[in-house]
N, C-alpha and C positions, 0 to 999 in steps of 0.2 A: 617336226620340231620348229618349223619356221615361225609359228605363231608366238612362241615364247620369246624369240628375239625381238619381235615387234612390240610385245607388251613391255619388255624390260626397257626399251628405248622410251616408251611413253612414261613409265614410272618416274624417270629422273627428269622429265620435262615440266611437270606440273605439280603444284601443291595448292590447296585451297581450304578455306574455312569449312567446317563440317556442318553445313546447313541440312544436308540430306544424307542420312546414314542408315535408314531403315527402308527395306524393300520387301513387299509382300509379307510383312511381319517379322522379317529377319534383319538383325542389326549388325553392321560391320563391327568386327572386334569381339563379338560375343561367341560363345561356344555352343554347339548344337550336336545332338546325336541324329542319326538318320531317322529314327522314329519321331523325334521332335519336329524335324523339318517337314516330314510327310503329314504331320498333324497340324502344324501352324499354318501352312500355306492355304489349304482349303478353308480353314476356319476364318482367316483374315480376308479372304477374297470371295466369300460366299460360294465357295466351291467352283469358282470360275477358272482357276488355274490348277494344273496338276503336274506332279513330278514325272517327267517322261523318261529320264535316264539318270543313272547314278554310276559314275565311273571313277575308279582309283587309277590315276596315271603315274603312280610313284615310279614304276619301272622306266617309263620314257623320260620322266623328269631327271632321274638319276643318270640316265644315258646322256642327257643334255649337259648335266653338271660335269660329267667326266671329261668334257672338252675343255674345261678350264684348268689352267696350270697353277695358279697362285691360290694360297689359302683364303685370301680376301675375296677373290672372285667366287670361289666355291661357297663361302659363307653367304655372300650376297645372293647368289642363286638359290641357296637353300632357304634364306629368309624371305625372298621375294616370291618364289613360285609355289603356290599352294596346289598340291597334286590331285585333290579330290574335286571332280567337276560334276555339278548337278545341273541338269537342264530342266527348266520349268517352262511350260508353254500354256497358252490359253486353250481351253477345250474347244472353243470355236475360233477359227482363224479370222483375224481382222487386222487391218493395217493400223488401227487405232490402239491395239493392245500388243505391246512388244513381247517377244520371247525373252526369258531371263536365263542367264547362266551364272550360277553361284560357284565360287571356288573356295574350298576349305583346306586348312592344313590337316595333317594326319591326326592331330589332337582335337579336331572339330571346330577350330576357330574360323569364322567367316572372314576372309581376307579380301575377296573381290566380289562385286556384283555388276554384271554387264547386261544392259538392255539392248536387244537386237531388233531393229526395225526392218520389217519385210518391205522391200521397195519394188516388188514385182508389179505392183499396180501404178507405179510412178517412177520418175527418174531419181536415182540415188542422190544426185547433186541437189535436187529440189528438197528432198526430205532432210538432207544434211544441213542445207542452208536454213530451213525452218527451225531446226533444233538449235543451230548456232545462233540465230537471231534471238530465240527465246532465252537461251542461256546467257548471251552477252548482255541482256538487259538486267541480269542479276549479278554476273561475275565479270571481272576484267579478263579479256581473252587475249592470248598471245599465240600467234602462229608459229609452228616449228619450221624453220628454214629448210628448204630442200625436200620437204615431204608433201606430196600432193594430197590435198583434202584432209589434212590432220591439223587439229587445233588444240591449244592448251588453255585451261582455265587456271588462272594463277593467283594464289594468295597463300600465305604461310600457315601451314598446319600439318597434321599427319594424314589428312585425306587427300587423295589424288583423283583427278578427273581427266578423262580424255574423250574426245569425239572424233570418230574416224569412219571413213568409207572403206569397206573391206569385202571383196568378192561379191559385189552387188548389193550388199546390205549396209546399213548405217549402224554403228555400234557406239554406245555411250557407256564408258567404263568408270566405275567408282571403286577405288582401292584404298584400304586402310593401311597406311604405312607407319603408324605410330609404333607398332611393335618392332619394326626394323630400326626406326630411329632410336628407340630405347636400347635395343641390342647393340647398335653401333656405339652409343654413348657408354654402355657398360664395358665394352671391349676396347675402349680408347684409354690409354694410360694418362696419368697426370705428368706432364713434362716439366722439367726444371725451368723456372722462370726468373731466377734471381742471379745476377752476375756482378761481381765487384761491388756488392752492396746496392746495386740498382735492380729494380724490379720492372719487368716488361709491362707496359701499360700505364705506368706511373709517369708523372711529369717531373722534369728536372731542368735546372738551368745549365747552360753550357759550362759555366765555371764549376758547378758541382760535379759534372761528369769528368772534367779534366782532373779535378782533385782526386776522385776515386780511381780513375784510370792509373794515376801515378803510383798507387799502392802496389799494383801487380804488373805494371808495364811502364813503358816510356812514351809519353805523349809526343805525337809527331805534328799533326795539324788538324784543322777543322775546315770544312768546305761546304758551301751552300749547294744543294742539289735540288732537282725537281721534286723530290719526296721529303725534303727537310735538310737538316744539318748532319753531315757525316763527320764523325770524330775518328781519326786514325791514330793508332798507337803501335808499338813494336815490343818484342821480347815479352810476350804475355804469358804469365804463369797461370795455367788452367788445367784442371783434371790430370795432375801428375806430370805435366810436360811444359816446357818453355816453347811456345809457338812463335813463329817469325813475326806475324802481324795480327792485328785485330781492328775491327771497325764497329762503331756504335752509331745507329741511325736514330736521330731525334726527329719526330714529325714537326711540321710547321707550328704546331701547338705546343711543342716541347715534350711530347710523349715518347718514352723509350719504346721504339717499335721493332728494332732488330739488332742482333749482335752477330758478327762473323769473326771466327778465330781460325787462322789458317797458316800453313807453311807454304812458301813459294820456292820451288825447286827447278833446276834445269830439267828439260824434258828428254833426258837420255835414258838408256836402258837401266843403269844402276839407280838413278833417281826415281824412275817409275817403279822399280821394285821396292825402294824405300817408302814411297808414297803408299803403295799397296799394302805393305807391312803395317804402316800406321793405320790405314783404313781398316784392315782386318782386325787389328788389336782393339780399336775403339768400337767396331761393330759388335764384337763379342761382348764387350762390357755393356753397350747399349741394349743389346738383345736380352741380356740377363735382367736389365732394369725395366725395359719398356715393351718387350715382345708380347704380342697377343695374337689371336686368330686373324686379326686384320693387319697388323703391322709387324715389321716394317714393309713398306712398299719399295721393292728393290728394282734397280735398273742397271743393266750392263750393256755398254756399247763399245766394243773394242777394248781399249785401255781406260775407258771412263766408267766409273762406278758411283752409285748413289743409293742410300737407304734413307727413307723418309718415315717419320713417326708423327702422327697427328694426335694431339692431346685433347682430353675432355675439357681442359681448361683453356682451349683456344690457342695453344702454342704449337707451332710446327717446328720440328727438328729435322734437319737434313745433315747427314754425314756424307762426304763426297771425296772423290779423287778424280780430277779431270784436267784435261789440257785446256788452257785458255790464253787469251792475248792480253798483254800488259798495256799500259797507257802509251808506252813508247813503241808499240808494235811488235815486240818480241813474244814468242810463244814459250810458255813455261808450264810446269806441272803444279797444280794447286791441290792440297789435301787439307780438309778442315771441317768445321761445324758451323751451321747456320741455325739460329733460333729466331723465329719470327712470330710476332703477335698478329694473328690472322684477322682479328676484328679491325685493327688499325689499317692493315694492308688492304682489306676489302673496302673500307671507307675511303681510302685514298684513291683506289681505282674508280670508285663511283664518282668521286669529286672530279677526277680527270675527265671522265666521260661527260659529266654535266657541263664542263667548260667548252666542249666542242660545239 
């Protein structure tokens, strides 16, 4: 099962535009029967290649998936790992003609195509570098940190490519991830994006935010931060409860990028129980509205709890109960809700990196 771990790591490292999707007459994303595969390959290669083995590895794949504990991980493993492996090799061995390994889902969809280059007549590092040089002239290449001899080809799309040295051979993997991307999108809920009359992603003046905050809370202050202007308020009426505090973050361009609504409690036994009760109550409500096979992503560390829901509309929602430090250095128990516009967040992170 070791090979599955390696391949999954590769999948989330690389994405590129789909210039090459067809191999020996078989196209990634298309469905084929065994009879069709055995017919197409000799026809398109002038009978130079042949199917040498056809193996259904469903049992070992299911064994691998049983090691996952969360529904999200099981779903991803199921969507990523195609269990049917078909080995296709040239009838005459030659270092100029790679062996192919095709991986199909149980419904016959071609998900992976791997070219395996025999390096018995030369050094793997030399063959690897020749392929890397050839590919880098076409695609932008990004190395994976901490992995020896593994490179990524990077551009946005549903096709994934990796180049790797493995067990003396050099392997070039092409994988169609569009079906996974579509499945993830389908299983992502639409998260609430409007609060106090303000919609995440829209631009507002500070005066407009102050006025609307006053309808369901009491304005406290506004402060300039590294990420924009933070507007703080108290006694916030939201979702059937009066919360202690709230914060709205406007980006430097005036975009509404985040809202946090929370209670601040002393961190003693009784208060921790109160916070957990609030957390459990709102988690039940959020699960009814947003729960899917992928979400929530839950985390528990001691007395700290969080549940995160990622929306198809680019909004991330986190419900939490955690211990934290206040500005004056005291530790307290915070329980609340964070709603974040991921597009603005990612853009701000990129801008910060560009400034370095």
